[in-house]
MOPAC internal coordinates of N, CA, C and O (Angstrom, degrees):
PM7 1SCF
backbone

  N    0.0000 0     0.00 0     0.00 0    0    0    0
  C    1.4623 1     0.00 0     0.00 0    1    0    0
  C    1.5442 1   107.51 1     0.00 0    2    1    0
  O    1.2310 1   121.71 1   -38.28 1    3    2    1
  N    1.2273 1   114.32 1   141.72 1    3    2    1
  C    1.5453 1   118.43 1   177.02 1    5    3    2
  C    1.4885 1   107.39 1   -85.29 1    6    5    3
  O    1.2310 1   122.24 1   -50.57 1    7    6    5
  N    1.2313 1   113.32 1   129.43 1    7    6    5
  C    1.4474 1   121.51 1   178.01 1    9    7    6
  C    1.5433 1   113.29 1   -85.29 1   10    9    7
  O    1.2310 1   117.71 1   -52.89 1   11   10    9
  N    1.2368 1   121.97 1   127.11 1   11   10    9
  C    1.4760 1   125.74 1  -175.07 1   13   11   10
  C    1.5264 1   109.14 1   -90.31 1   14   13   11
  O    1.2310 1   120.32 1   -76.04 1   15   14   13
  N    1.3218 1   116.99 1   103.96 1   15   14   13
  C    1.4193 1   120.50 1  -177.39 1   17   15   14
  C    1.5091 1   110.00 1  -103.90 1   18   17   15
  O    1.2310 1   119.55 1   -29.65 1   19   18   17
  N    1.3359 1   118.46 1   150.35 1   19   18   17
  C    1.3232 1   119.53 1   175.80 1   21   19   18
  C    1.6180 1   109.26 1   -85.43 1   22   21   19
  O    1.2310 1   119.60 1   -39.77 1   23   22   21
  N    1.3474 1   118.37 1   140.23 1   23   22   21
  C    1.3796 1   118.69 1  -174.67 1   25   23   22
  C    1.6224 1   108.12 1  -110.44 1   26   25   23
  O    1.2310 1   123.02 1   -50.94 1   27   26   25
  N    1.2587 1   111.82 1   129.06 1   27   26   25
  C    1.4684 1   115.79 1  -177.42 1   29   27   26
  C    1.6052 1   104.18 1   -87.75 1   30   29   27
  O    1.2310 1   123.16 1   -40.50 1   31   30   29
  N    1.3579 1   111.55 1   139.50 1   31   30   29
  C    1.4478 1   118.71 1   179.79 1   33   31   30
  C    1.5325 1   104.37 1  -100.15 1   34   33   31
  O    1.2310 1   119.64 1   -49.71 1   35   34   33
  N    1.3240 1   118.28 1   130.29 1   35   34   33
  C    1.4932 1   120.83 1  -178.39 1   37   35   34
  C    1.5192 1   106.84 1   -67.86 1   38   37   35
  O    1.2310 1   122.11 1   -28.52 1   39   38   37
  N    1.3246 1   113.56 1   151.48 1   39   38   37
  C    1.4522 1   119.35 1   179.48 1   41   39   38
  C    1.4911 1   112.44 1   -62.01 1   42   41   39
  O    1.2310 1   120.67 1   143.08 1   43   42   41
  N    1.3451 1   116.33 1   -36.92 1   43   42   41
  C    1.4901 1   116.73 1  -178.66 1   45   43   42
  C    1.5196 1   109.94 1   -63.10 1   46   45   43
  O    1.2310 1   117.73 1   148.47 1   47   46   45
  N    1.3034 1   121.93 1   -31.53 1   47   46   45
  C    1.4417 1   120.91 1   177.69 1   49   47   46
  C    1.5687 1   109.37 1   -65.32 1   50   49   47
  O    1.2310 1   121.52 1   135.96 1   51   50   49
  N    1.2964 1   114.69 1   -44.04 1   51   50   49
  C    1.4662 1   116.91 1  -179.59 1   53   51   50
  C    1.5799 1   113.52 1   -66.03 1   54   53   51
  O    1.2310 1   121.87 1   140.65 1   55   54   53
  N    1.2951 1   114.02 1   -39.35 1   55   54   53
  C    1.4880 1   118.13 1   171.60 1   57   55   54
  C    1.5259 1   114.37 1   -62.06 1   58   57   55
  O    1.2310 1   121.08 1   140.55 1   59   58   57
  N    1.3663 1   115.53 1   -39.45 1   59   58   57
  C    1.4260 1   115.67 1   174.68 1   61   59   58
  C    1.4763 1   119.18 1   -65.41 1   62   61   59
  O    1.2310 1   122.34 1   144.66 1   63   62   61
  N    1.3793 1   113.12 1   -35.34 1   63   62   61
  C    1.4289 1   124.04 1   174.06 1   65   63   62
  C    1.5954 1   112.81 1   -64.20 1   66   65   63
  O    1.2310 1   121.75 1   140.35 1   67   66   65
  N    1.3211 1   114.25 1   -39.65 1   67   66   65
  C    1.3832 1   122.98 1  -176.30 1   69   67   66
  C    1.6020 1   106.29 1   -70.61 1   70   69   67
  O    1.2310 1   122.29 1   133.85 1   71   70   69
  N    1.3094 1   113.22 1   -46.15 1   71   70   69
  C    1.4974 1   119.12 1   179.65 1   73   71   70
  C    1.4789 1   111.44 1   -59.68 1   74   73   71
  O    1.2310 1   119.19 1   137.51 1   75   74   73
  N    1.3757 1   119.15 1   -42.49 1   75   74   73
  C    1.3577 1   125.00 1   179.22 1   77   75   74
  C    1.5752 1   112.70 1   -64.20 1   78   77   75
  O    1.2310 1   119.24 1   137.96 1   79   78   77
  N    1.3223 1   119.05 1   -42.04 1   79   78   77
  C    1.3472 1   123.39 1   178.20 1   81   79   78
  C    1.5227 1   108.49 1   -63.90 1   82   81   79
  O    1.2310 1   118.97 1   132.52 1   83   82   81
  N    1.3519 1   119.56 1   -47.48 1   83   82   81
  C    1.4731 1   119.14 1   178.63 1   85   83   82
  C    1.4318 1   112.73 1   -63.81 1   86   85   83
  O    1.2310 1   117.62 1   142.16 1   87   86   85
  N    1.3673 1   122.14 1   -37.84 1   87   86   85
  C    1.4691 1   120.59 1   176.40 1   89   87   86
  C    1.5025 1   110.74 1   -65.47 1   90   89   87
  O    1.2310 1   119.37 1   140.89 1   91   90   89
  N    1.3612 1   118.80 1   -39.11 1   91   90   89
  C    1.4024 1   120.27 1   176.33 1   93   91   90
  C    1.4988 1   113.90 1   -62.00 1   94   93   91
  O    1.2310 1   121.06 1   138.40 1   95   94   93
  N    1.2928 1   115.58 1   -41.60 1   95   94   93
  C    1.4113 1   121.23 1   178.39 1   97   95   94
  C    1.5755 1   113.61 1   -61.64 1   98   97   95
  O    1.2310 1   123.35 1   135.24 1   99   98   97
  N    1.3444 1   111.19 1   -44.76 1   99   98   97
  C    1.4331 1   118.92 1   178.46 1  101   99   98
  C    1.5145 1   113.71 1   -63.11 1  102  101   99
  O    1.2310 1   121.54 1   138.26 1  103  102  101
  N    1.3703 1   114.66 1   -41.74 1  103  102  101
  C    1.4708 1   116.28 1   177.48 1  105  103  102
  C    1.5061 1   113.38 1   -71.14 1  106  105  103
  O    1.2310 1   120.07 1   147.60 1  107  106  105
  N    1.3122 1   117.47 1   -32.40 1  107  106  105
  C    1.4714 1   119.97 1   174.83 1  109  107  106
  C    1.5269 1   113.47 1   -67.67 1  110  109  107
  O    1.2310 1   122.12 1   144.37 1  111  110  109
  N    1.2908 1   113.54 1   -35.63 1  111  110  109
  C    1.4640 1   115.52 1  -178.73 1  113  111  110
  C    1.5103 1   114.88 1   -82.87 1  114  113  111
  O    1.2310 1   122.73 1   138.25 1  115  114  113
  N    1.3263 1   112.37 1   -41.75 1  115  114  113
  C    1.5035 1   117.01 1  -177.43 1  117  115  114
  C    1.5485 1   112.30 1  -117.63 1  118  117  115
  O    1.2310 1   119.79 1  -149.16 1  119  118  117
  N    1.3188 1   118.01 1    30.84 1  119  118  117
  C    1.4428 1   122.01 1   176.81 1  121  119  118
  C    1.5336 1   114.10 1   -55.13 1  122  121  119
  O    1.2310 1   119.96 1   139.32 1  123  122  121
  N    1.3130 1   117.69 1   -40.68 1  123  122  121
  C    1.4042 1   125.32 1   179.37 1  125  123  122
  C    1.4948 1   111.49 1   -58.76 1  126  125  123
  O    1.2310 1   119.95 1   136.96 1  127  126  125
  N    1.3460 1   117.70 1   -43.04 1  127  126  125
  C    1.4101 1   122.12 1  -179.14 1  129  127  126
  C    1.4922 1   109.32 1   -66.77 1  130  129  127
  O    1.2310 1   120.43 1   134.88 1  131  130  129
  N    1.3464 1   116.78 1   -45.12 1  131  130  129
  C    1.4075 1   117.56 1   178.16 1  133  131  130
  C    1.4197 1   116.54 1   -59.66 1  134  133  131
  O    1.2310 1   119.84 1   142.24 1  135  134  133
  N    1.3713 1   117.92 1   -37.76 1  135  134  133
  C    1.4671 1   122.90 1   177.32 1  137  135  134
  C    1.5358 1   109.67 1   -69.50 1  138  137  135
  O    1.2310 1   120.13 1   143.80 1  139  138  137
  N    1.2932 1   117.35 1   -36.20 1  139  138  137
  C    1.4620 1   123.08 1  -179.81 1  141  139  138
  C    1.4990 1   115.98 1   -72.58 1  142  141  139
  O    1.2310 1   120.70 1   141.74 1  143  142  141
  N    1.3535 1   116.26 1   -38.26 1  143  142  141
  C    1.4798 1   123.22 1   176.56 1  145  143  142
  C    1.4715 1   114.42 1  -126.76 1  146  145  143
  O    1.2310 1   121.00 1  -106.56 1  147  146  145
  N    1.3427 1   115.70 1    73.44 1  147  146  145
  C    1.4434 1   123.21 1  -173.52 1  149  147  146
  C    1.5951 1   110.46 1   -65.88 1  150  149  147
  O    1.2310 1   119.40 1   144.03 1  151  150  149
  N    1.3012 1   118.76 1   -35.97 1  151  150  149
  C    1.4655 1   119.87 1  -173.22 1  153  151  150
  C    1.5423 1   105.66 1   -75.70 1  154  153  151
  O    1.2310 1   120.11 1   136.00 1  155  154  153
  N    1.3469 1   117.39 1   -44.00 1  155  154  153
  C    1.5270 1   117.19 1   179.77 1  157  155  154
  C    1.5145 1   109.85 1   -63.00 1  158  157  155
  O    1.2310 1   120.77 1   139.64 1  159  158  157
  N    1.3577 1   116.12 1   -40.36 1  159  158  157
  C    1.4090 1   119.18 1  -179.06 1  161  159  158
  C    1.4655 1   114.49 1   -62.71 1  162  161  159
  O    1.2310 1   120.78 1   145.09 1  163  162  161
  N    1.3306 1   116.11 1   -34.91 1  163  162  161
  C    1.4691 1   124.59 1   178.62 1  165  163  162
  C    1.5700 1   104.62 1   -67.50 1  166  165  163
  O    1.2310 1   119.23 1   129.88 1  167  166  165
  N    1.3251 1   119.07 1   -50.12 1  167  166  165
  C    1.4091 1   119.72 1  -176.89 1  169  167  166
  C    1.4932 1   112.45 1   -61.92 1  170  169  167
  O    1.2310 1   119.12 1   142.31 1  171  170  169
  N    1.3166 1   119.29 1   -37.69 1  171  170  169
  C    1.5014 1   121.84 1   173.19 1  173  171  170
  C    1.5284 1   112.65 1   -61.06 1  174  173  171
  O    1.2310 1   121.68 1   140.11 1  175  174  173
  N    1.3285 1   114.38 1   -39.89 1  175  174  173
  C    1.5278 1   119.68 1  -179.38 1  177  175  174
  C    1.5338 1   107.99 1   -65.13 1  178  177  175
  O    1.2310 1   119.92 1   137.77 1  179  178  177
  N    1.2975 1   117.75 1   -42.23 1  179  178  177
  C    1.4773 1   122.94 1  -176.19 1  181  179  178
  C    1.5819 1   105.77 1   -70.85 1  182  181  179
  O    1.2310 1   119.14 1   142.70 1  183  182  181
  N    1.2875 1   119.25 1   -37.30 1  183  182  181
  C    1.5175 1   121.69 1   176.21 1  185  183  182
  C    1.5435 1   109.04 1   -62.47 1  186  185  183
  O    1.2310 1   120.74 1   134.49 1  187  186  185
  N    1.2849 1   116.19 1   -45.51 1  187  186  185
  C    1.4727 1   116.30 1  -177.53 1  189  187  186
  C    1.5104 1   109.68 1   -68.77 1  190  189  187
  O    1.2310 1   117.30 1   139.95 1  191  190  189
  N    1.2600 1   122.74 1   -40.05 1  191  190  189
  C    1.4478 1   124.10 1   176.15 1  193  191  190
  C    1.4990 1   113.60 1   -64.14 1  194  193  191
  O    1.2310 1   119.78 1   147.02 1  195  194  193
  N    1.3459 1   118.03 1   -32.98 1  195  194  193
  C    1.4146 1   120.60 1   178.45 1  197  195  194
  C    1.4804 1   112.66 1   -72.52 1  198  197  195
  O    1.2310 1   120.46 1   144.17 1  199  198  197
  N    1.3718 1   116.73 1   -35.83 1  199  198  197
  C    1.4918 1   121.71 1   176.74 1  201  199  198
  C    1.5537 1   106.58 1   -67.27 1  202  201  199
  O    1.2310 1   119.34 1   141.18 1  203  202  201
  N    1.3156 1   118.87 1   -38.82 1  203  202  201
  C    1.4956 1   121.05 1   179.11 1  205  203  202
  C    1.5017 1   112.33 1   -63.32 1  206  205  203
  O    1.2310 1   120.71 1   140.80 1  207  206  205
  N    1.3494 1   116.25 1   -39.20 1  207  206  205
  C    1.4066 1   120.51 1   178.10 1  209  207  206
  C    1.5873 1   110.68 1   -64.63 1  210  209  207
  O    1.2310 1   122.81 1   135.21 1  211  210  209
  N    1.2733 1   112.22 1   -44.79 1  211  210  209
  C    1.4845 1   119.05 1  -176.60 1  213  211  210
  C    1.5546 1   107.47 1   -63.16 1  214  213  211
  O    1.2310 1   119.94 1   141.45 1  215  214  213
  N    1.3470 1   117.72 1   -38.55 1  215  214  213
  C    1.4879 1   119.72 1  -179.86 1  217  215  214
  C    1.5224 1   108.39 1   -66.65 1  218  217  215
  O    1.2310 1   119.88 1   135.99 1  219  218  217
  N    1.2174 1   117.83 1   -44.01 1  219  218  217
  C    1.5218 1   122.82 1   179.99 1  221  219  218
  C    1.5510 1   107.73 1   -61.59 1  222  221  219
  O    1.2310 1   119.56 1   136.28 1  223  222  221
  N    1.3284 1   118.45 1   -43.72 1  223  222  221
  C    1.5088 1   118.04 1  -177.01 1  225  223  222
  C    1.5046 1   109.36 1   -67.97 1  226  225  223
  O    1.2310 1   118.99 1   140.02 1  227  226  225
  N    1.3269 1   119.52 1   -39.98 1  227  226  225
  C    1.4717 1   122.72 1   175.49 1  229  227  226
  C    1.4700 1   109.20 1   -58.29 1  230  229  227
  O    1.2310 1   119.85 1   128.29 1  231  230  229
  N    1.3398 1   117.89 1   -51.71 1  231  230  229
  C    1.4410 1   121.88 1   179.67 1  233  231  230
  C    1.4942 1   112.67 1   -51.13 1  234  233  231
  O    1.2310 1   120.27 1   131.45 1  235  234  233
  N    1.3715 1   117.09 1   -48.55 1  235  234  233
  C    1.4808 1   123.21 1  -178.13 1  237  235  234
  C    1.5383 1   107.61 1   -63.57 1  238  237  235
  O    1.2310 1   117.99 1   134.84 1  239  238  237
  N    1.3336 1   121.43 1   -45.16 1  239  238  237
  C    1.4403 1   122.13 1  -175.84 1  241  239  238
  C    1.5638 1   109.33 1   -67.19 1  242  241  239
  O    1.2310 1   120.49 1   145.56 1  243  242  241
  N    1.3429 1   116.68 1   -34.44 1  243  242  241
  C    1.5205 1   116.95 1   175.18 1  245  243  242
  C    1.4075 1   111.32 1   -69.26 1  246  245  243
  O    1.2310 1   118.15 1   144.48 1  247  246  245
  N    1.3657 1   121.13 1   -35.52 1  247  246  245
  C    1.4325 1   120.64 1   175.04 1  249  247  246
  C    1.5356 1   114.20 1   -63.35 1  250  249  247
  O    1.2310 1   122.35 1   136.79 1  251  250  249
  N    1.3477 1   113.10 1   -43.21 1  251  250  249
  C    1.5024 1   117.21 1   175.93 1  253  251  250
  C    1.4563 1   111.17 1   -58.52 1  254  253  251
  O    1.2310 1   119.98 1   135.61 1  255  254  253
  N    1.3604 1   117.64 1   -44.39 1  255  254  253
  C    1.4418 1   125.01 1  -178.19 1  257  255  254
  C    1.6391 1   110.86 1   -62.56 1  258  257  255
  O    1.2310 1   120.49 1   138.35 1  259  258  257
  N    1.2824 1   116.68 1   -41.65 1  259  258  257
  C    1.3994 1   121.28 1   177.89 1  261  259  258
  C    1.5502 1   112.41 1   -69.11 1  262  261  259
  O    1.2310 1   120.61 1   139.31 1  263  262  261
  N    1.3252 1   116.44 1   -40.69 1  263  262  261
  C    1.4799 1   118.99 1   177.73 1  265  263  262
  C    1.5423 1   108.95 1   -67.08 1  266  265  263
  O    1.2310 1   117.81 1   145.89 1  267  266  265
  N    1.2658 1   121.78 1   -34.11 1  267  266  265
  C    1.4308 1   128.48 1   177.36 1  269  267  266
  C    1.5019 1   109.44 1   -61.30 1  270  269  267
  O    1.2310 1   121.52 1   129.45 1  271  270  269
  N    1.4316 1   114.70 1   -50.55 1  271  270  269
  C    1.4533 1   118.14 1   176.97 1  273  271  270
  C    1.5404 1   119.23 1   -58.55 1  274  273  271
  O    1.2310 1   123.89 1   143.10 1  275  274  273
  N    1.3424 1   110.14 1   -36.90 1  275  274  273
  C    1.4832 1   117.13 1   179.94 1  277  275  274
  C    1.5354 1   110.58 1   -68.88 1  278  277  275
  O    1.2310 1   120.71 1   144.07 1  279  278  277
  N    1.3644 1   116.26 1   -35.93 1  279  278  277
  C    1.4415 1   119.22 1   178.55 1  281  279  278
  C    1.6027 1   111.27 1   -68.94 1  282  281  279
  O    1.2310 1   120.23 1   141.35 1  283  282  281
  N    1.3440 1   117.16 1   -38.65 1  283  282  281
  C    1.3974 1   119.83 1   178.15 1  285  283  282
  C    1.5442 1   110.28 1   -64.36 1  286  285  283
  O    1.2310 1   121.71 1   142.17 1  287  286  285
  N    1.4020 1   114.34 1   -37.83 1  287  286  285
  C    1.4369 1   117.80 1  -176.45 1  289  287  286
  C    1.6076 1   109.65 1   -68.57 1  290  289  287
  O    1.2310 1   122.98 1   144.07 1  291  290  289
  N    1.3190 1   111.89 1   -35.93 1  291  290  289
  C    1.5517 1   115.55 1   177.45 1  293  291  290
  C    1.5109 1   112.80 1   -80.04 1  294  293  291
  O    1.2310 1   120.44 1   171.83 1  295  294  293
  N    1.2822 1   116.77 1    -8.17 1  295  294  293
  C    1.5151 1   120.39 1  -179.13 1  297  295  294
  C    1.4689 1   112.90 1    49.84 1  298  297  295
  O    1.2310 1   121.35 1  -124.37 1  299  298  297
  N    1.3520 1   115.01 1    55.63 1  299  298  297
  C    1.4781 1   122.76 1   175.19 1  301  299  298
  C    1.5006 1   110.79 1   -69.31 1  302  301  299
  O    1.2310 1   119.70 1   -41.21 1  303  302  301
  N    1.2534 1   118.18 1   138.79 1  303  302  301
  C    1.4187 1   119.97 1   178.70 1  305  303  302
  C    1.5763 1   112.56 1   -99.89 1  306  305  303
  O    1.2310 1   120.56 1   176.90 1  307  306  305
  N    1.3081 1   116.54 1    -3.10 1  307  306  305
  C    1.3757 1   121.15 1   178.87 1  309  307  306
  C    1.5849 1   107.69 1   -73.69 1  310  309  307
  O    1.2310 1   119.54 1   -20.83 1  311  310  309
  N    1.3521 1   118.48 1   159.17 1  311  310  309
  C    1.4067 1   120.10 1   172.62 1  313  311  310
  C    1.5816 1   109.94 1   -71.45 1  314  313  311
  O    1.2310 1   123.20 1   -50.13 1  315  314  313
  N    1.3189 1   111.48 1   129.87 1  315  314  313
  C    1.4380 1   117.13 1   179.56 1  317  315  314
  C    1.4900 1   115.03 1   -77.81 1  318  317  315
  O    1.2310 1   117.59 1   -41.42 1  319  318  317
  N    1.2897 1   122.19 1   138.58 1  319  318  317
  C    1.4298 1   121.83 1   177.22 1  321  319  318
  C    1.5593 1   111.06 1   -67.45 1  322  321  319
  O    1.2310 1   121.37 1   -29.98 1  323  322  321
  N    1.3175 1   114.98 1   150.02 1  323  322  321
  C    1.4373 1   121.04 1  -179.58 1  325  323  322
  C    1.4794 1   109.77 1   -71.16 1  326  325  323
  O    1.2310 1   117.20 1   -42.87 1  327  326  325
  N    1.3194 1   122.93 1   137.13 1  327  326  325
  C    1.4011 1   123.06 1   176.31 1  329  327  326
  C    1.4943 1   111.96 1   -56.66 1  330  329  327
  O    1.2310 1   120.28 1   -29.78 1  331  330  329
  N    1.3434 1   117.06 1   150.22 1  331  330  329
  C    1.4770 1   123.71 1  -174.79 1  333  331  330
  C    1.5616 1   110.07 1   -61.65 1  334  333  331
  O    1.2310 1   120.17 1   138.39 1  335  334  333
  N    1.2691 1   117.28 1   -41.61 1  335  334  333
  C    1.4730 1   122.83 1  -174.69 1  337  335  334
  C    1.5335 1   114.14 1   -95.66 1  338  337  335
  O    1.2310 1   121.94 1  -161.62 1  339  338  337
  N    1.2956 1   113.90 1    18.38 1  339  338  337
  C    1.5071 1   116.94 1  -178.14 1  341  339  338
  C    1.4741 1   110.55 1   -78.95 1  342  341  339
  O    1.2310 1   121.76 1   -25.59 1  343  342  341
  N    1.3184 1   114.23 1   154.41 1  343  342  341
  C    1.5157 1   117.44 1   179.13 1  345  343  342
  C    1.5141 1   107.93 1   -90.29 1  346  345  343
  O    1.2310 1   119.16 1   179.12 1  347  346  345
  N    1.3056 1   119.21 1    -0.88 1  347  346  345
  C    1.4729 1   122.86 1  -178.23 1  349  347  346
  C    1.5318 1   106.72 1   -71.64 1  350  349  347
  O    1.2310 1   121.17 1   -44.43 1  351  350  349
  N    1.3387 1   115.36 1   135.57 1  351  350  349
  C    1.4606 1   126.41 1   176.33 1  353  351  350
  C    1.4621 1   107.69 1  -120.67 1  354  353  351
  O    1.2310 1   120.85 1   -46.00 1  355  354  353
  N    1.3723 1   115.98 1   134.00 1  355  354  353
  C    1.4957 1   119.24 1   175.20 1  357  355  354
  C    1.5047 1   108.79 1   -66.04 1  358  357  355
  O    1.2310 1   119.82 1    -8.61 1  359  358  357
  N    1.3626 1   117.95 1   171.39 1  359  358  357
  C    1.5200 1   122.78 1  -175.26 1  361  359  358
  C    1.5387 1   109.98 1   -57.51 1  362  361  359
  O    1.2310 1   119.27 1   144.14 1  363  362  361
  N    1.3529 1   119.01 1   -35.86 1  363  362  361
  C    1.4309 1   120.15 1  -176.83 1  365  363  362
  C    1.5587 1   113.77 1   -77.97 1  366  365  363
  O    1.2310 1   121.55 1   172.65 1  367  366  365
  N    1.3615 1   114.64 1    -7.35 1  367  366  365
  C    1.5301 1   119.38 1   174.61 1  369  367  366
  C    1.4583 1   114.56 1    81.64 1  370  369  367
  O    1.2310 1   119.50 1  -171.67 1  371  370  369
  N    1.3477 1   118.55 1     8.33 1  371  370  369
  C    1.4802 1   119.69 1  -178.81 1  373  371  370
  C    1.5424 1   107.34 1  -102.45 1  374  373  371
  O    1.2310 1   118.32 1   -49.01 1  375  374  373
  N    1.2572 1   120.80 1   130.99 1  375  374  373
  C    1.4957 1   121.90 1   173.84 1  377  375  374
  C    1.4565 1   106.22 1   -88.14 1  378  377  375
  O    1.2310 1   121.48 1   -31.90 1  379  378  377
  N    1.3518 1   114.77 1   148.10 1  379  378  377
  C    1.4219 1   122.96 1   174.99 1  381  379  378
  C    1.5124 1   113.16 1  -118.29 1  382  381  379
  O    1.2310 1   120.10 1   180.00 1  383  382  381

């Protein structure tokens, strides 16, 4: 007998779907402007993408900072992992 299991959808799939719907709506609504002003439209798209990357980087840095504060409060004696966005490189030069 086949067991009916619930499938969880990853959050990234839902975000991709939402972004696709928004892009489709914007193109349907303002497609004439995009065709009339392609350079300006490209610049606006690059600006929006840049802001999204900055927001993501700030979020990651804040998460690293909060994790570091929790470790100091717990006074762990183990070696702490290097934050993911740190400029620190181990002696062999490979980031992990």
